[in-house]
MARNULUM-814886 format. One record per residue (C-alpha): residue number from 1; x, y, z; residue in three letters. Coordinates in nm, 3 decimals, always signed. Layout:
BEGIN
NUM, X, Y, Z, ALA .
...
This chain:
BEGIN
1, -4.763, -6.087, +1.375, UNK .
2, -5.083, -5.869, +1.369, UNK .
3, -5.024, -5.729, +1.742, UNK .
4, -4.672, -5.647, +1.643, UNK .
5, -4.791, -5.467, +1.353, UNK .
6, -5.015, -5.270, +1.564, UNK .
7, -4.739, -5.184, +1.815, UNK .
8, -4.531, -5.103, +1.500, UNK .
9, -4.796, -4.861, +1.381, UNK .
10, -4.892, -4.718, +1.734, UNK .
11, -4.548, -4.655, +1.765, UNK .
12, -4.490, -4.477, +1.436, UNK .
13, -4.773, -4.240, +1.500, UNK .
14, -4.658, -4.160, +1.839, UNK .
15, -4.334, -4.076, +1.709, UNK .
16, -4.473, -3.850, +1.441, UNK .
17, -4.682, -3.631, +1.666, UNK .
18, -4.378, -3.577, +1.899, UNK .
19, -4.134, -3.497, +1.655, UNK .
20, -4.229, -3.185, +1.427, UNK .
21, -3.988, -3.270, +1.096, UNK .
22, -4.165, -3.590, +1.090, UNK .
23, -4.534, -3.632, +0.919, UNK .
24, -4.740, -3.945, +0.860, UNK .
25, -5.059, -3.866, +0.642, UNK .
26, -5.338, -3.957, +0.682, UNK .
27, -5.339, -4.148, +1.004, UNK .
28, -5.385, -4.500, +0.852, UNK .
29, -5.060, -4.446, +0.650, UNK .
30, -4.850, -4.518, +0.985, UNK .
31, -4.972, -4.886, +0.917, UNK .
32, -4.756, -4.856, +0.558, UNK .
33, -4.470, -4.706, +0.766, UNK .
34, -4.444, -4.975, +0.995, UNK .
35, -4.457, -5.232, +0.709, UNK .
36, -4.188, -5.041, +0.509, UNK .
37, -3.959, -4.968, +0.783, UNK .
38, -3.993, -5.316, +0.914, UNK .
39, -3.896, -5.484, +0.601, UNK .
40, -3.613, -5.226, +0.553, UNK .
41, -3.466, -5.314, +0.908, UNK .
42, -3.517, -5.690, +0.816, UNK .
43, -3.384, -5.680, +0.471, UNK .
44, -3.127, -5.363, +0.425, UNK .
45, -3.008, -5.298, +0.821, UNK .
46, -2.804, -5.637, +0.851, UNK .
47, -2.626, -5.577, +0.541, UNK .
48, -2.552, -5.210, +0.637, UNK .
49, -2.423, -5.316, +0.968, UNK .
50, -2.231, -5.590, +0.839, UNK .
51, -2.026, -5.341, +0.640, UNK .
52, -1.994, -5.051, +0.908, UNK .
53, -1.909, -5.285, +1.182, UNK .
54, -1.553, -5.165, +1.212, UNK .
55, -1.677, -4.831, +1.246, UNK .
56, -1.936, -4.935, +1.520, UNK .
57, -1.657, -5.086, +1.703, UNK .
58, -1.480, -4.773, +1.683, UNK .
59, -1.742, -4.557, +1.795, UNK .
60, -1.834, -4.856, +2.073, UNK .
61, -2.187, -4.899, +1.898, UNK .
62, -2.309, -4.547, +1.888, UNK .
63, -2.251, -4.572, +1.493, UNK .
64, -2.571, -4.802, +1.522, UNK .
65, -2.806, -4.456, +1.581, UNK .
66, -2.661, -4.319, +1.247, UNK .
67, -2.739, -4.646, +1.052, UNK .
68, -3.132, -4.650, +1.245, UNK .
69, -3.152, -4.268, +1.115, UNK .
70, -3.038, -4.381, +0.772, UNK .
71, -3.301, -4.640, +0.755, UNK .
72, -3.556, -4.392, +0.866, UNK .
73, -3.429, -4.179, +0.561, UNK .
74, -3.445, -4.462, +0.317, UNK .
75, -3.816, -4.585, +0.424, UNK .
76, -3.915, -4.193, +0.374, UNK .
77, -3.766, -4.242, +0.040, UNK .
78, -3.964, -4.508, -0.050, UNK .
79, -4.289, -4.370, +0.027, UNK .
80, -4.263, -3.991, +0.012, UNK .
81, -4.687, -3.956, -0.033, UNK .
82, -4.707, -4.081, +0.310, UNK .
83, -4.430, -4.031, +0.529, UNK .
84, -4.184, -3.742, +0.514, UNK .
85, -3.871, -3.626, +0.714, UNK .
86, -3.737, -3.287, +0.718, UNK .
87, -3.355, -3.356, +0.847, UNK .
88, -3.104, -3.647, +0.981, UNK .
89, -3.157, -3.521, +1.349, UNK .
90, -3.558, -3.574, +1.316, UNK .
91, -3.468, -3.941, +1.133, UNK .
92, -3.249, -3.981, +1.466, UNK .
93, -3.491, -3.874, +1.686, UNK .
94, -3.808, -4.074, +1.524, UNK .
95, -3.562, -4.407, +1.522, UNK .
96, -3.536, -4.351, +1.904, UNK .
97, -3.884, -4.292, +1.973, UNK .
98, -3.996, -4.572, +1.766, UNK .
99, -3.785, -4.806, +1.960, UNK .
100, -3.855, -4.689, +2.294, UNK .
101, -4.261, -4.674, +2.205, UNK .
102, -4.223, -5.034, +2.055, UNK .
103, -4.052, -5.179, +2.358, UNK .
104, -4.295, -5.023, +2.613, UNK .
105, -4.598, -5.136, +2.409, UNK .
106, -4.408, -5.493, +2.346, UNK .
107, -4.423, -5.519, +2.746, UNK .
108, -4.787, -5.572, +2.714, UNK .
109, -4.837, -5.795, +2.401, UNK .
110, -4.880, -6.139, +2.462, UNK .
111, -4.608, -6.358, +2.441, UNK .
112, -4.606, -6.644, +2.165, UNK .
């Protein structure tokens, strides 16, 4: 679990580095953002995806990107002192980069 937290924190830091509209300050706040983002994705996202299922089916799953961006904005709303997102588009890019970097780093993580 600690390895997954480190992977998530590194992916948050990488996404914040590449996107100008996203700031994570100070550097250790990427751990806080990773924890809050993980909790939001574990608790809130399934409920939102359930209610958005008809729209998601109509858009052939592309509405999932919108849901992911909304989860990033919700995370920024919960911890505004550490994590700032300038726009919806920045949140969308952030969620895509975090997913890709987490997947890439997860390939090197030890399996349970």
